[in-house]
C-alpha positions in Angstrom: 0.0 0.0 0.0 2.8 2.4 0.7 4.1 2.2 -2.9 1.3 4.3 -4.4 -0.6 4.4 -7.7 2.5 5.4 -9.7 4.2 2.2 -8.6 1.2 0.1 -9.6 0.9 1.8 -13.0 4.6 1.3 -13.7 4.5 -2.3 -12.8 1.5 -2.8 -15.1 3.3 -1.1 -18.0 6.5 -3.2 -17.4 4.6 -6.5 -17.5 2.1 -5.6 -20.3 4.2 -6.7 -23.3 4.2 -10.3 -24.3 7.1 -12.2 -25.9 6.4 -14.5 -28.9 9.7 -16.4 -28.4 8.2 -18.5 -25.5 5.2 -19.4 -27.6 6.9 -20.5 -30.8 5.3 -24.0 -30.7 2.0 -22.2 -31.1 3.1 -19.7 -33.8 4.9 -22.4 -35.8 2.2 -25.0 -35.6 0.2 -25.2 -38.9 -2.5 -27.1 -37.1 -3.3 -24.0 -35.1 -5.6 -21.7 -37.1 -3.9 -18.8 -38.9 -6.3 -16.3 -37.2 -5.2 -17.3 -33.7 -1.5 -17.4 -34.5 -1.7 -14.0 -36.2 -3.5 -12.4 -33.3 -1.0 -13.6 -30.8 1.9 -12.8 -33.0 0.7 -9.2 -33.8 0.1 -8.6 -30.1 3.7 -9.6 -29.1 5.1 -7.7 -32.0 3.5 -4.4 -31.2 2.9 -4.1 -27.5 6.5 -3.6 -26.4 6.7 -0.4 -28.5 3.3 0.7 -27.4 4.2 0.1 -23.7 7.5 2.0 -23.8 6.1 5.6 -23.5 3.8 4.4 -20.7 6.9 3.0 -18.8 8.5 6.4 -19.2 5.4 8.2 -18.0 4.6 6.0 -15.0 8.3 5.8 -13.9 8.3 9.6 -13.7 5.0 9.6 -11.8 6.2 6.9 -9.4 9.4 8.8 -8.6 7.5 12.1 -8.1 5.1 10.5 -5.7 7.9 8.6 -3.8 10.0 11.8 -3.4 7.0 14.0 -2.6 8.1 16.3 -5.3 5.4 16.3 -8.0 6.9 19.3 -9.8 7.1 19.0 -13.5 7.0 15.2 -13.8 4.3 15.1 -16.4 5.9 17.8 -18.6 9.3 16.0 -18.2 7.9 12.6 -19.2 5.9 14.1 -22.2 9.0 15.9 -23.4 11.0 12.7 -23.3 8.3 10.9 -25.3 7.9 13.8 -27.7 11.7 13.9 -28.4 11.6 10.2 -29.1 8.8 10.6 -31.6 10.6 13.5 -33.3 13.9 11.7 -33.6 12.4 8.4 -34.6 10.2 10.0 -37.3 13.0 12.2 -38.7 15.7 9.5 -38.8 13.3 6.8 -39.9 11.9 8.8 -42.8 15.3 10.2 -43.9 17.1 6.9 -43.5 14.3 5.1 -45.4 14.4 7.7 -48.2 18.2 7.3 -48.5 18.0 3.5 -48.5 15.3 3.6 -51.2 17.3 6.0 -53.3 20.5 3.9 -53.3 18.5 0.7 -53.9 16.8 2.2 -57.0 20.3 3.3 -58.3 21.9 0.0 -57.3 24.6 1.8 -55.3 24.6 -0.8 -52.6 25.1 -4.5 -51.9 23.3 -7.1 -49.8 25.9 -7.0 -47.0 25.9 -3.2 -47.0 22.1 -3.1 -46.7 22.2 -5.5 -43.7 24.9 -3.5 -41.9 23.4 -0.2 -42.7 20.0 -1.3 -41.5 21.4 -2.3 -38.1 23.5 0.8 -37.9 20.4 3.0 -38.6 18.5 1.3 -35.8 21.4 2.0 -33.4 21.7 5.6 -34.7 18.1 6.2 -33.8 18.4 4.8 -30.3 21.5 6.7 -29.4 20.4 10.0 -31.1 17.2 9.9 -29.0 19.1 9.2 -25.8 21.5 12.1 -26.6 18.7 14.7 -26.8 16.9 13.3 -23.7 14.3 11.1 -25.5 13.3 7.5 -25.0 15.6 5.4 -27.2 13.3 2.3 -27.4 10.2 4.3 -28.4 12.2 6.3 -30.9 13.4 3.0 -32.5 9.9 1.7 -32.6 8.6 4.8 -34.4 11.6 4.9 -36.8 11.0 1.3 -37.7 7.4 1.9 -38.7 8.3 4.9 -40.8 11.4 3.2 -42.3 9.2 0.4 -43.5 6.8 2.9 -45.1 9.6 4.9 -46.8 11.3 1.8 -48.2 8.0 0.2 -49.2 9.2 -2.9 -47.3 11.9 -3.6 -49.9 14.5 -4.3 -47.3 12.9 -7.3 -45.6 16.0 -9.5 -46.0 18.2 -6.8 -44.5 15.7 -6.5 -41.6 15.9 -10.2 -41.0 19.6 -9.8 -40.5 18.9 -7.1 -37.9 16.4 -9.3 -36.2 19.0 -12.2 -36.1 21.6 -9.8 -34.6 19.0 -8.6 -32.1 18.3 -12.2 -31.1 22.0 -12.8 -30.4 22.3 -9.6 -28.4 19.1 -10.5 -26.4 21.0 -13.4 -25.0 23.3 -11.0 -23.1 20.2 -9.3 -21.7 18.9 -12.6 -20.4 22.4 -13.2 -18.9 22.1 -9.9 -17.1 18.7 -10.9 -15.9 19.8 -14.3 -14.6 23.0 -12.9 -12.9 21.5 -9.8 -11.3 17.8 -10.5 -10.7 17.1 -14.2 -10.3 19.7 -14.9 -7.6 18.4 -12.1 -5.3 14.8 -13.4 -5.9 15.8 -16.8 -4.5 17.9 -15.5 -1.7 15.4 -12.8 -0.4 12.2 -14.7 -1.1 9.2 -12.3 -1.1 5.9 -14.3 -0.8 3.8 -11.4 -1.8 5.8 -10.9 -5.0 5.5 -14.6 -5.8 1.8 -14.5 -5.3 1.5 -11.5 -7.5 3.5 -13.2 -10.2 1.0 -16.2 -10.2 -1.9 -13.8 -10.4 -0.2 -11.8 -13.2 0.2 -14.8 -15.3 -3.4 -16.0 -14.8 -6.2 -13.9 -13.6 -4.7 -10.5 -14.3 -3.9 -11.6 -17.9 -6.8 -13.9 -18.6 -9.7 -11.7 -17.4 -8.9 -8.7 -19.7 -8.4 -11.1 -22.6 -11.7 -12.7 -22.0 -13.4 -9.3 -21.8 -11.7 -8.1 -25.0 -12.9 -11.2 -26.9 -16.5 -10.9 -25.8 -18.7 -10.9 -28.8 -16.3 -12.7 -31.1 -18.1 -16.0 -30.6 -14.8 -17.7 -30.0 -14.8 -21.1 -28.2 -14.0 -21.3 -24.5 -10.8 -23.2 -25.1 -9.6 -20.5 -27.6 -10.2 -17.8 -25.0 -8.5 -19.8 -22.3 -5.4 -20.5 -24.5 -5.0 -16.9 -25.7 -5.4 -15.8 -22.1 -2.7 -18.1 -20.9 -0.3 -17.3 -23.7 0.9 -14.0 -22.4 4.5 -14.8 -21.7 6.6 -12.0 -20.3 10.1 -11.9 -21.9 12.8 -9.6 -23.2 10.7 -6.3 -23.2 9.8 -6.7 -19.6 13.4 -7.4 -18.7 14.5 -4.3 -20.5 11.8 -2.2 -18.9 12.7 -3.5 -15.5 16.3 -2.5 -16.0 15.2 0.9 -17.2 13.2 1.4 -14.1 16.0 0.1 -12.0 18.4 2.7 -13.5 15.8 5.6 -13.0 15.1 4.6 -9.4 18.8 4.2 -8.6 19.7 7.6 -9.9 16.9 9.1 -7.7 18.0 7.2 -4.7 14.7 5.4 -4.5 14.5 1.8 -3.2 13.3 -0.6 -6.0 13.5 -4.0 -4.3 9.7 -4.5 -4.3 9.4 -3.7 -8.0 12.3 -5.9 -9.0 10.9 -8.8 -6.9 7.4 -8.5 -8.4 8.5 -8.1 -12.0 11.4 -10.6 -11.6 9.2 -13.4 -10.3 6.6 -12.8 -13.0 9.2 -13.0 -15.8 11.0 -16.0 -14.2 7.8 -18.0 -13.7 6.7 -17.0 -17.2 9.9 -18.4 -18.8 9.4 -21.7 -16.9 5.7 -22.2 -17.2 5.1 -20.9 -20.7 8.2 -22.5 -22.0 7.1 -25.9 -20.7 3.5 -25.6 -21.5 3.6 -24.1 -25.1 4.1 -27.4 -27.0 1.6 -29.5 -25.1 -1.0 -26.7 -25.2 -0.5 -26.4 -29.0 -1.1 -30.1 -29.5 -4.1 -30.1 -27.1 -5.7 -27.2 -28.8 -5.1 -28.6 -32.3 -6.8 -31.9 -31.3 -9.8 -30.1 -30.0 -10.2 -28.0 -33.1 -10.1 -31.2 -35.2 -13.6 -32.0 -34.1 -14.9 -28.4 -34.1 -17.7 -27.1 -36.3 -16.1 -26.0 -39.6 -18.1 -22.7 -39.3 -16.4 -21.8 -36.0 -14.9 -18.3 -36.1 -11.4 -19.8 -35.3 -11.5 -21.7 -38.6 -12.3 -18.8 -40.9 -9.8 -19.2 -43.7 -7.2 -16.5 -43.8 -4.1 -16.3 -45.9 -0.7 -16.6 -44.2 1.0 -13.3 -43.7 2.9 -12.3 -46.8 6.7 -12.9 -46.2 7.6 -12.5 -49.9 10.7 -10.4 -50.4 9.7 -7.7 -52.8 12.2 -6.3 -55.3 13.1 -2.7 -55.3 11.6 -0.3 -57.9 13.5 -0.6 -61.3 14.2 -4.3 -61.1 12.5 -6.5 -63.7 11.1 -9.9 -62.7 13.9 -11.7 -64.5 16.8 -9.8 -62.9 18.7 -10.9 -59.9 19.0 -8.8 -56.8 22.6 -8.1 -55.7 23.8 -11.2 -57.4 21.2 -13.5 -55.8 18.0 -14.8 -57.2 14.8 -13.2 -55.8 13.4 -15.2 -52.9 9.7 -15.9 -52.5 
């Protein structure tokens, strides 16, 4: 109770994003309907970027309430978010325009596209941080506008960036295991452990059930989508961001770390273990479902075809390699 509303809002924002990595047996299982896989995949792909400005906002509120110095916390947080949007939009559009220009004129190569794409993402992050903006939200905004400016002609280069990000995420997980898990086990907090169980079940499942009201989805579908809300890398990063902010302000953060840490740790274990059996169970149940069920509405798979840049004819190769469908 002594933590206040700012603490509660911050914790909610940290644990709002889901991570598709722990649910890969669902997303990669062709027996699970495309509509269900797509909904879960889109959720996990977007909600970390959407949650980032709220983490910034609520961290500022929590610190203001904890230090009893309300001051200009709202203006400060909105300024940080606004700078992130401005930097992300400017660099994303300019970088996308430059990439599109060199692609059209064939002034680049496949390896240069991959390195340049990764470098642009890092440029956005550090540029936003340099002017006092939120680097994560800036990168999220820049990515959306970069895709728009390049008309998604750099999908293969983006896949390289994603692979590099996956490798770097292992270091983040190492930091989580080394600095957060051991203290959780050493200084066991039963209230935090109980909250983690509630966060993975009732606190996740009830809003999902409410949001799906009226869709006529089956009960097992609602249950499965409610359970598949694994907390992963985004929550780890947001926890570390809050840890840094609270540390600089001299504010104790043990309770927040315990509650977020236990939720992430239990999610890694429980969702990682249950994803494959749950996918098989759900697929078996749908095998006997009514063909007219909303879950079984036929939808095309998301288009993953690598488009060719403007100016390339269908018979030409791209940077020495045949176009890949």
